Backbone as CSV, one residue per row, in Angstrom:
resi,resn,N_x,N_y,N_z,CA_x,CA_y,CA_z,C_x,C_y,C_z
1,MET,-18.174,9.126,6.059,-16.531,9.496,6.039,-16.027,8.303,5.094
2,LYS,-16.508,6.980,4.911,-15.670,5.991,5.115,-16.134,5.760,3.209
3,MET,-16.929,6.177,3.194,-17.971,5.878,1.622,-17.040,7.004,1.013
4,LYS,-16.716,8.693,1.649,-16.116,9.724,0.949,-14.929,9.351,0.128
5,VAL,-14.247,7.815,1.178,-12.787,8.397,0.825,-12.428,7.085,0.003
6,VAL,-13.788,5.861,0.026,-13.522,4.943,-0.792,-14.013,5.375,-2.416
7,GLN,-14.692,6.608,-2.447,-15.183,6.758,-3.797,-14.129,7.867,-4.383
8,LYS,-13.278,8.367,-3.796,-12.270,9.051,-4.301,-11.156,8.008,-4.374
9,LEU,-10.484,7.260,-3.840,-9.728,5.892,-4.409,-10.124,5.499,-5.761
10,GLU,-11.197,5.232,-5.626,-12.519,4.667,-6.463,-11.850,5.659,-8.384
11,GLU,-12.236,7.072,-7.783,-12.449,7.753,-9.097,-10.663,8.544,-9.857
12,TYR,-9.712,7.710,-8.766,-8.518,8.117,-8.911,-7.676,6.605,-9.986
13,LYS,-8.388,5.814,-8.855,-7.584,4.477,-9.572,-7.379,4.272,-11.170
14,GLN,-8.102,4.971,-11.830,-7.656,4.613,-13.331,-6.050,5.421,-13.800
15,LEU,-5.523,6.307,-12.472,-4.810,7.698,-12.751,-3.769,6.815,-12.298
16,GLU,-3.243,5.111,-11.904,-1.886,5.102,-10.728,-1.191,4.879,-11.767
17,LEU,-0.182,4.452,-10.921,0.738,3.777,-11.519,1.294,2.427,-11.430
18,ASN,1.526,2.082,-12.817,1.809,0.693,-13.291,3.181,0.263,-11.707
19,LEU,2.688,-0.184,-10.626,3.120,0.204,-9.210,3.767,-0.929,-8.786
20,GLN,4.075,-2.150,-9.510,5.229,-2.998,-9.120,6.127,-2.931,-10.033
21,ARG,6.786,-1.953,-11.202,7.680,-2.211,-11.884,8.118,-1.179,-11.720
22,PRO,8.957,-0.154,-11.282,10.371,0.249,-10.835,11.372,-0.179,-12.133
23,ILE,11.838,1.227,-12.446,12.717,1.079,-13.266,14.079,1.599,-13.251
24,SER,15.371,0.707,-13.257,16.065,0.953,-12.712,17.510,2.047,-14.205
25,LEU,17.772,3.003,-13.319,18.778,4.036,-14.460,20.057,4.282,-13.335
26,ASN,20.941,3.721,-14.461,22.131,3.985,-13.522,22.271,3.660,-11.806
27,GLY,21.969,2.454,-12.201,21.828,1.902,-10.373,20.432,3.059,-9.747
28,LEU,20.091,3.750,-10.422,19.034,4.255,-9.487,16.985,3.761,-9.552
29,SER,16.047,3.524,-8.947,14.909,3.769,-9.112,14.224,4.412,-9.262
30,PHE,13.370,4.215,-10.240,11.976,5.297,-11.077,11.057,4.422,-10.909
31,TYR,9.554,5.442,-11.516,8.470,4.682,-11.298,8.161,5.554,-12.295
32,GLN,7.437,5.121,-13.566,6.886,5.505,-14.984,5.624,5.865,-14.899
33,ASP,5.038,7.123,-15.163,3.682,7.325,-14.852,3.262,6.891,-16.610
34,GLN,2.192,6.165,-16.737,2.371,5.164,-17.728,1.088,5.930,-18.888
35,PHE,0.584,7.591,-18.329,0.049,8.476,-18.965,0.906,9.175,-19.462
36,ASP,1.548,9.537,-18.709,2.443,10.858,-19.623,3.831,10.459,-20.094
37,GLY,4.022,9.425,-19.149,5.694,8.411,-19.813,6.835,9.356,-18.173
38,LYS,6.213,10.655,-17.950,7.360,10.670,-17.129,8.195,10.273,-15.887
39,LEU,9.414,9.813,-15.498,9.799,9.533,-14.325,9.577,10.010,-13.363
40,ARG,9.100,9.389,-12.553,9.388,10.201,-10.981,11.001,8.712,-9.728
41,PRO,11.332,9.443,-9.117,12.595,9.184,-8.546,11.969,7.897,-7.055
42,ALA,11.974,7.121,-7.263,11.636,6.416,-5.516,11.905,6.647,-4.593
43,ILE,11.166,7.164,-3.462,11.547,7.999,-2.412,12.992,7.811,-1.829
44,GLY,12.672,6.257,-1.639,13.699,5.635,-1.207,15.338,5.825,-2.383
45,THR,15.245,5.996,-2.902,16.688,6.245,-4.262,16.446,7.969,-3.471
46,VAL,16.270,8.722,-3.521,16.085,9.988,-3.198,17.234,10.167,-1.869
47,PHE,16.668,9.146,-0.858,17.634,8.827,0.391,18.597,8.357,0.928
48,ASN,18.777,7.119,-0.375,20.229,6.812,-0.319,21.288,7.577,-1.047
49,THR,20.888,8.418,-2.178,21.603,9.456,-2.678,21.698,10.642,-2.130
50,THR,20.987,10.779,-0.695,21.155,12.217,-0.355,21.476,11.923,1.171
51,TRP,21.833,10.582,2.213,22.209,10.145,2.697,23.754,10.587,3.656
52,SER,23.383,10.951,4.996,24.737,11.752,5.502,24.893,11.067,6.783
53,LYS,26.165,11.123,7.046,26.384,10.257,8.297,26.100,11.342,9.503
54,LYS,26.481,12.738,9.310,26.060,13.308,10.460,24.680,13.235,10.859
55,THR,23.727,13.061,9.896,22.188,12.936,10.154,22.246,11.882,10.565
56,THR,22.845,10.941,10.369,21.762,9.288,10.922,22.729,9.154,12.831
57,THR,21.923,8.796,13.257,22.144,8.226,14.700,21.838,6.845,15.152
58,VAL,23.010,6.281,15.560,23.327,4.869,15.624,22.733,4.303,17.179
59,PRO,21.979,2.907,17.203,22.125,2.835,18.864,23.552,2.312,19.719
60,LYS,23.926,3.037,20.694,24.746,2.604,21.078,25.501,0.986,21.210
61,ARG,24.650,0.529,21.564,24.890,-0.882,21.234,25.149,-1.664,19.782
62,GLN,24.939,-1.003,18.778,25.563,-1.274,17.709,27.226,-1.059,17.122
63,GLN,26.796,0.395,18.314,28.449,0.887,17.662,30.046,0.681,17.693
64,ASN,29.912,-0.950,18.818,31.335,-1.099,18.756,31.154,-2.791,17.802
65,LEU,29.877,-3.476,17.285,30.339,-4.588,16.240,31.317,-4.420,15.872
66,ASP,31.821,-5.967,15.876,32.419,-5.715,14.434,31.812,-5.978,13.030
67,LYS,32.449,-5.678,11.696,32.233,-5.608,10.293,31.632,-6.791,9.907
68,GLN,32.098,-7.877,10.665,31.460,-9.395,10.220,29.928,-9.495,10.865
69,GLU,29.991,-9.314,12.305,29.507,-9.535,12.897,27.576,-8.369,12.762
70,SER,28.806,-7.036,12.382,27.311,-5.967,11.869,26.453,-6.383,10.339
71,ASP,27.181,-6.608,9.640,26.913,-7.517,8.184,25.559,-8.190,8.452
72,TRP,25.774,-9.231,9.117,24.796,-10.340,9.543,23.553,-9.934,10.498
73,ILE,23.575,-9.550,11.241,22.935,-8.424,12.101,21.683,-7.896,10.864
74,THR,22.649,-7.141,9.688,21.946,-6.362,8.667,21.518,-7.351,8.116
75,TYR,22.106,-8.120,7.707,21.596,-8.866,6.636,20.402,-9.467,7.403
76,ARG,19.910,-9.985,8.415,19.320,-10.823,9.156,18.144,-9.977,9.290
77,ASN,18.253,-8.678,9.456,17.243,-7.460,10.019,16.423,-7.646,8.954
78,ARG,17.151,-7.376,7.146,16.523,-6.670,6.478,15.741,-8.139,5.417
79,THR,15.909,-9.591,5.939,15.422,-10.184,5.814,14.040,-10.962,6.750
80,GLU,14.161,-10.707,7.547,12.659,-10.696,8.749,12.040,-9.728,8.296
81,GLY,12.908,-7.954,8.038,11.971,-7.194,7.828,10.653,-7.320,6.288
82,ALA,11.733,-7.932,5.113,11.265,-8.071,4.187,9.162,-9.185,4.063
83,SER,10.126,-10.135,5.145,9.235,-11.128,5.161,7.718,-11.083,6.148
84,PHE,8.510,-10.287,7.350,7.205,-9.627,7.958,6.501,-8.214,6.819
85,HIS,6.752,-7.541,6.302,5.795,-7.228,5.578,4.863,-7.680,4.576
86,LYS,5.603,-8.679,4.296,4.804,-9.638,2.990,3.876,-10.308,4.191
87,MET,3.986,-10.478,5.134,2.657,-10.912,5.954,1.832,-10.073,6.141
88,MET,2.357,-8.912,6.777,1.317,-7.738,6.762,0.506,-7.250,5.513
89,GLU,0.896,-7.594,4.363,0.435,-7.504,3.205,-1.159,-8.042,3.202
90,GLN,-0.279,-9.492,3.595,-1.130,-10.682,3.022,-2.363,-10.900,4.219
91,HIS,-2.134,-10.538,4.895,-3.229,-10.461,5.956,-4.313,-9.219,5.792
92,PHE,-3.352,-8.153,5.267,-4.974,-6.972,5.143,-5.114,-7.002,3.572
93,ASN,-4.550,-8.158,2.771,-5.639,-8.231,1.509,-6.097,-9.500,1.727
94,ASN,-6.646,-9.831,2.868,-7.484,-11.661,3.455,-6.498,-12.503,1.834
95,GLN,-5.125,-12.328,1.770,-4.354,-13.651,1.249,-4.713,-14.426,2.734
96,PRO,-4.752,-15.816,2.100,-3.774,-17.141,2.649,-2.204,-16.881,3.325
97,LEU,-1.964,-16.852,4.059,-0.777,-16.560,4.772,0.619,-17.659,4.904
98,ALA,1.718,-17.199,4.372,2.672,-18.486,3.892,3.382,-18.890,5.557
99,HIS,3.641,-19.845,5.201,4.453,-20.401,6.067,5.633,-19.246,6.911
100,TYR,5.518,-18.559,7.603,6.357,-18.081,8.410,7.170,-18.655,9.605
101,CYS,8.332,-18.497,9.785,9.361,-19.431,10.929,8.039,-18.107,12.458
102,ASP,8.826,-18.844,13.471,7.848,-18.289,14.914,8.531,-16.838,15.326
103,ARG,10.266,-16.333,14.435,10.319,-15.333,14.527,9.504,-14.269,14.247
104,ILE,8.775,-14.548,13.109,8.215,-13.339,12.666,6.736,-13.266,12.768
105,LYS,6.510,-14.738,12.913,5.112,-14.456,13.913,4.792,-13.586,15.466
106,ALA,6.342,-13.703,15.896,6.178,-12.624,17.089,6.615,-11.441,16.800
107,TYR,7.081,-10.903,15.452,6.605,-9.404,15.058,5.602,-8.925,15.131
108,ARG,4.560,-10.101,14.662,3.118,-10.203,14.175,2.411,-9.939,15.641
109,ARG,2.738,-10.504,16.093,2.198,-10.521,17.170,2.649,-9.304,18.227
110,SER,3.450,-8.781,18.297,3.622,-7.374,18.892,2.250,-6.618,18.478
111,ILE,2.032,-6.550,17.332,1.515,-5.380,16.642,0.212,-5.563,16.638
112,GLU,-0.461,-6.589,17.428,-1.445,-6.689,17.905,-2.346,-5.532,18.407
113,PRO,-1.967,-4.980,19.124,-2.978,-3.479,19.782,-2.884,-2.725,18.864
114,VAL,-2.397,-2.560,18.232,-2.359,-1.627,16.681,-3.558,-2.299,15.725
115,VAL,-3.474,-3.716,15.256,-4.589,-4.197,14.541,-5.800,-4.693,14.908
116,GLU,-5.575,-4.546,15.954,-7.366,-4.302,16.788,-7.800,-3.303,16.463
117,LYS,-6.995,-1.900,16.179,-7.831,-1.106,16.510,-7.879,-0.166,14.609
118,ILE,-7.646,-1.213,14.189,-7.367,-0.977,12.909,-9.553,-1.430,12.359
119,SER,-9.837,-0.597,11.370,-11.420,-0.630,10.878,-11.255,-0.809,9.564
120,ALA,-11.202,-0.028,8.914,-10.699,0.092,7.505,-9.526,0.068,6.803
121,VAL,-9.734,-0.821,6.220,-8.406,-0.528,4.968,-8.213,-0.690,3.370
122,HIS,-7.694,0.620,2.907,-8.105,1.601,1.942,-7.199,1.121,0.785
123,LEU,-5.255,1.119,1.314,-4.414,1.037,0.171,-3.300,0.629,1.041
124,VAL,-2.858,-0.723,0.258,-2.267,-1.987,0.605,-0.673,-2.114,-0.492
125,GLU,0.166,-1.643,0.332,1.255,-1.721,-0.702,1.654,-1.196,-1.545
126,LYS,0.876,0.418,-1.837,0.333,0.798,-2.959,2.052,2.112,-3.032
127,VAL,2.369,2.275,-4.912,2.714,3.164,-4.879,1.989,4.464,-5.379
128,VAL,2.242,6.064,-4.529,1.228,6.958,-5.028,2.561,8.073,-5.210
129,PRO,2.201,9.078,-6.439,3.295,9.882,-6.752,2.778,11.075,-6.370
130,TRP,4.199,11.597,-5.793,3.561,12.984,-5.497,4.172,14.249,-7.036
131,LYS,3.628,14.726,-7.570,3.353,15.800,-8.762,3.735,16.835,-8.721
132,GLY,4.650,17.307,-7.537,4.644,18.525,-7.430,6.220,19.222,-8.029
133,ILE,6.770,20.285,-8.247,7.822,20.823,-8.415,8.788,19.596,-8.166
134,LEU,8.856,19.000,-7.058,10.170,18.445,-7.408,9.392,17.074,-6.411
135,PRO,9.072,16.154,-8.454,8.602,15.178,-8.243,9.585,13.754,-7.477
136,TYR,8.621,12.805,-6.785,8.576,11.490,-6.628,7.509,10.125,-6.393
137,ALA,7.554,9.187,-5.953,7.363,8.318,-6.388,7.758,7.815,-4.221
138,ALA,6.846,7.347,-3.841,6.342,6.776,-2.412,5.184,5.761,-2.318
139,LYS,6.262,4.036,-1.960,5.157,3.682,-1.446,5.083,3.292,-0.001
140,LEU,3.749,3.179,-0.029,3.337,3.133,1.684,2.819,1.882,1.636
141,ASP,3.237,1.631,3.281,2.975,-0.273,3.459,1.247,-0.296,3.835
142,PHE,0.600,1.180,4.453,-0.952,1.185,4.676,-1.549,2.393,4.602
143,MET,-2.672,2.653,4.022,-3.641,3.529,4.478,-4.773,3.029,5.096
144,GLY,-5.248,3.191,6.183,-6.807,3.144,6.466,-7.258,3.925,8.154
145,LYS,-7.925,3.288,8.252,-8.816,3.840,9.652,-8.197,3.210,10.581
146,TYR,-7.680,4.155,11.635,-6.880,3.966,12.925,-7.480,4.292,13.847
147,ASN,-8.473,3.791,14.942,-9.068,4.705,15.602,-10.240,5.281,15.342
148,GLY,-10.976,4.860,14.051,-11.647,5.911,13.698,-10.818,6.835,12.547
149,ILE,-9.874,7.186,12.755,-9.468,8.415,11.648,-8.697,7.652,10.488
150,LEU,-8.694,8.158,9.915,-7.581,8.085,8.624,-5.747,8.020,8.996
151,HIS,-5.619,6.949,8.905,-3.785,6.885,9.320,-3.286,6.466,7.483
152,VAL,-1.859,7.073,7.715,-0.795,6.289,6.932,0.109,5.749,7.903
153,ILE,0.543,4.119,7.962,0.840,3.253,8.893,2.312,2.993,8.612
154,GLU,3.038,2.897,8.603,4.478,2.486,8.280,4.721,1.503,9.556
155,TRP,4.983,0.086,8.343,5.500,-0.550,9.337,6.525,-1.057,9.660
156,THR,7.457,-1.729,10.502,8.910,-1.968,10.886,9.191,-2.754,11.489
157,SER,10.277,-3.166,11.803,10.885,-4.469,12.478,11.566,-3.872,12.965
158,SER,12.696,-4.416,14.260,14.280,-4.045,15.170,13.921,-4.953,16.581
159,THR,14.994,-5.846,16.367,15.010,-6.410,17.506,15.564,-5.957,19.111
160,GLN,16.127,-4.304,18.611,16.470,-3.535,20.057,15.168,-2.818,20.109
161,ALA,14.741,-1.825,21.689,13.971,-1.382,21.766,14.563,0.295,20.896
162,ILE,13.371,0.833,20.586,13.893,2.231,20.297,12.844,3.004,20.750
163,SER,13.798,4.207,21.072,13.263,4.871,22.049,12.888,6.267,20.973
164,GLU,13.752,7.112,20.161,14.018,7.753,19.681,13.623,7.633,18.185
165,LEU,12.761,8.443,17.544,12.873,8.020,15.681,14.255,8.404,15.210
166,ALA,14.891,9.142,15.893,16.108,9.177,14.930,17.157,7.826,15.065
167,PHE,16.574,6.667,15.504,17.209,5.479,15.380,16.464,4.819,14.318
168,LEU,15.477,5.225,13.571,14.926,4.764,12.118,14.843,5.121,11.657
169,ASP,16.571,6.055,10.987,16.810,6.275,9.973,15.992,7.321,9.002
170,ASN,15.545,6.925,7.945,14.728,7.807,6.959,13.129,7.492,7.412
171,LYS,13.182,7.215,8.365,11.359,6.474,8.628,10.848,8.290,8.911
172,LEU,11.108,9.223,9.525,10.336,9.560,9.742,9.460,10.951,8.415
173,GLU,10.928,10.793,7.224,10.910,11.811,6.389,10.189,10.213,5.545
174,GLN,10.323,9.156,4.808,9.731,7.888,4.299,7.828,8.934,4.575
175,VAL,7.325,8.877,5.750,6.196,8.386,5.761,5.768,9.709,5.719
176,THR,6.320,10.924,5.959,5.857,12.302,5.584,5.918,12.621,3.920
177,ALA,6.651,12.101,3.439,6.790,11.897,2.020,5.317,10.813,1.262
178,GLN,5.372,10.085,2.195,3.879,8.981,1.275,2.543,9.856,1.988
179,VAL,2.655,10.924,3.548,1.326,11.236,3.717,1.095,12.051,2.466
180,LYS,2.243,13.398,2.301,2.302,14.373,1.446,1.449,13.729,-0.523
181,ALA,1.758,12.475,-0.594,1.907,12.395,-1.726,0.077,11.672,-1.906
182,VAL,-0.116,11.202,-0.766,-1.433,10.811,-0.654,-2.866,11.606,-0.508
183,ARG,-1.855,12.778,-0.097,-3.099,14.338,0.296,-2.860,15.116,-1.207
184,ASN,-1.950,14.495,-1.385,-1.929,15.485,-2.981,-2.468,14.630,-4.158
185,PHE,-2.402,13.417,-4.124,-3.117,12.458,-5.524,-4.568,11.985,-5.559
186,TYR,-4.671,11.939,-4.241,-6.193,11.425,-4.022,-7.216,12.641,-3.612
187,ASN,-6.494,13.459,-3.261,-7.235,14.586,-2.862,-8.253,14.465,-1.091
188,LEU,-6.827,14.002,-0.665,-7.907,13.469,1.170,-6.627,14.289,1.850
189,GLU,-8.178,14.896,3.253,-7.668,15.195,4.370,-7.108,14.362,5.358
190,ILE,-6.179,13.714,4.880,-5.240,12.884,5.836,-4.156,14.053,6.790
191,SER,-4.401,13.767,8.072,-3.505,14.364,9.068,-2.884,13.433,9.676
192,HIS,-3.172,11.695,9.528,-2.341,11.611,11.015,-1.367,10.417,10.400
193,ALA,-0.512,9.753,11.335,0.270,9.046,10.683,0.943,8.193,11.762
194,LEU,0.907,6.771,11.460,2.104,6.117,12.586,3.169,5.196,12.410
195,ILE,4.081,5.371,13.071,5.315,4.172,12.985,5.275,2.798,13.769
196,VAL,5.345,1.606,13.337,4.907,0.641,14.025,5.897,0.145,14.299
197,VAL,7.165,-0.596,15.278,8.051,-0.964,15.046,7.763,-2.048,15.913
198,ALA,7.541,-3.298,15.340,7.910,-4.796,15.568,8.594,-5.122,16.098
199,HIS,8.229,-5.854,17.513,9.915,-6.149,18.357,9.317,-7.794,18.092
200,PRO,10.340,-9.080,18.591,10.047,-9.896,18.632,10.050,-10.676,20.205
201,TYR,10.032,-9.688,21.090,10.177,-10.284,22.244,8.846,-9.427,22.945
202,THR,8.847,-8.257,22.871,7.576,-7.424,23.653,6.643,-6.324,22.694
203,ASP,5.565,-5.532,23.409,5.057,-4.710,22.730,5.602,-4.191,22.201
204,ALA,4.741,-3.914,20.574,5.201,-2.824,19.245,6.186,-1.291,20.447
205,THR,6.382,-0.898,19.583,6.777,0.797,19.662,6.160,2.048,18.944
206,VAL,4.735,2.947,19.399,4.383,3.307,18.272,4.735,4.789,18.582
207,PHE,5.279,5.501,17.201,5.399,7.131,17.367,3.912,7.202,16.509
208,THR,3.675,8.254,17.194,2.587,9.226,16.502,2.919,10.324,15.888
209,LEU,2.240,10.488,14.643,2.849,11.998,14.099,1.310,12.521,13.872
210,GLU,1.502,13.851,13.580,0.728,14.753,13.859,1.156,15.997,12.157
211,LEU,-0.383,16.671,11.986,0.027,17.162,10.389,1.173,18.303,11.063
212,LYS,1.646,18.858,12.288,1.930,19.728,12.108,3.757,19.198,12.464
213,ASP,3.519,17.510,12.794,4.833,17.146,12.842,5.705,16.638,11.448
214,LEU,4.726,16.438,10.804,4.622,16.281,8.987,4.903,17.314,8.121
215,ALA,4.448,18.687,8.502,4.677,19.589,7.932,6.138,19.852,8.267
216,HIS,6.805,19.983,9.728,7.746,20.771,9.944,8.894,19.317,9.440
217,CYS,9.024,18.348,9.327,9.863,16.953,8.369,9.612,17.771,7.099
218,TRP,8.991,18.076,6.225,8.583,18.031,4.763,9.017,19.484,4.631
219,LYS,9.127,20.703,5.533,9.933,21.891,5.356,11.627,21.683,5.807
220,ASN,11.865,21.075,6.952,13.494,21.116,6.862,14.410,19.608,6.598
221,GLN,13.659,18.824,6.285,14.292,17.619,5.789,13.781,16.951,4.813
222,LEU,12.452,16.635,4.018,12.770,16.540,3.201,12.543,17.181,1.741
223,VAL,12.041,18.697,2.168,12.513,18.957,0.726,13.894,19.530,0.426
224,PRO,14.434,19.564,1.414,15.847,19.957,0.679,16.761,18.627,0.321
225,ARG,16.508,17.366,1.356,16.869,16.503,0.339,16.500,16.019,-1.087
226,LEU,15.029,16.159,-1.653,14.746,16.229,-2.887,15.128,17.610,-3.404
227,LYS,15.735,18.904,-3.030,15.997,19.749,-3.791,17.776,19.377,-3.951
228,ARG,18.571,18.582,-3.309,19.712,17.838,-3.010,19.782,17.087,-4.269
229,PHE,19.007,16.038,-4.199,18.983,15.288,-5.278,18.750,15.763,-6.830
230,TYR,17.892,16.375,-6.858,17.774,17.064,-8.006,18.951,17.936,-8.826
231,CYS,19.655,18.484,-7.601,20.737,19.472,-7.912,21.782,18.682,-8.813
232,ASP,21.918,17.085,-7.968,22.636,16.543,-7.938,22.895,15.816,-9.617
233,GLN,21.515,15.006,-9.829,20.848,14.928,-10.759,21.493,15.799,-11.778
234,MET,20.894,17.284,-11.756,21.150,18.104,-13.040,22.955,18.088,-13.782
235,SER,23.577,18.022,-12.048,24.751,18.002,-12.272,25.831,17.110,-12.858
236,LEU,25.177,15.990,-12.965,25.914,14.676,-13.563,24.960,14.596,-15.101
237,ALA,23.687,15.346,-15.067,23.797,14.867,-16.949,24.601,16.114,-17.562
238,CYS,24.669,17.038,-16.895,25.501,18.652,-17.414,26.903,17.680,-18.340
């Protein structure tokens, strides 16, 4: 199975997008296919332009913060999250680790039980296109073998305990978009995913997703948002 996956990834390597250079148009991020010249919106752009307060849940402890404190927490979390992702990218690419503060190292320690079960690394910080009727480009954190089974894994971090996926904004839709793109672009039978929430003081929270969860999200959450995005873009173009 490992050789089959590696062969498929190598076969399609020459078709990959120019991954690290998104194009900004009217404040929106797109990736351009270097072969056909087509632009595909970053999946994060789709989420940002179709965001709705009605579908976003906020943990109770965050609801009563004043704006200044809320802005500081948002900035700190974003900065720590970026550093944590960079550390994971360096780790899985076997690169020398940069100097990280103790807090970032604590996030890394919290996910050690997950990392210990990873036996193969195939994709790290890779943008993969979905070339269906509603095209997009999804940047995934990781794809490899976890517990002997091919998984897409999304790394994220939180200072608070997370008990429900609803507290993670668009993470479920994001991972669904990643799996859908990987299945289509690389022609891989991948049907498992993890959302791993690192914490600075306790073990990470792990949300396990199977094909039925991803299929439900695709049909009921992601496709409607993609349709809304393209409908809005068509309206703006008129």
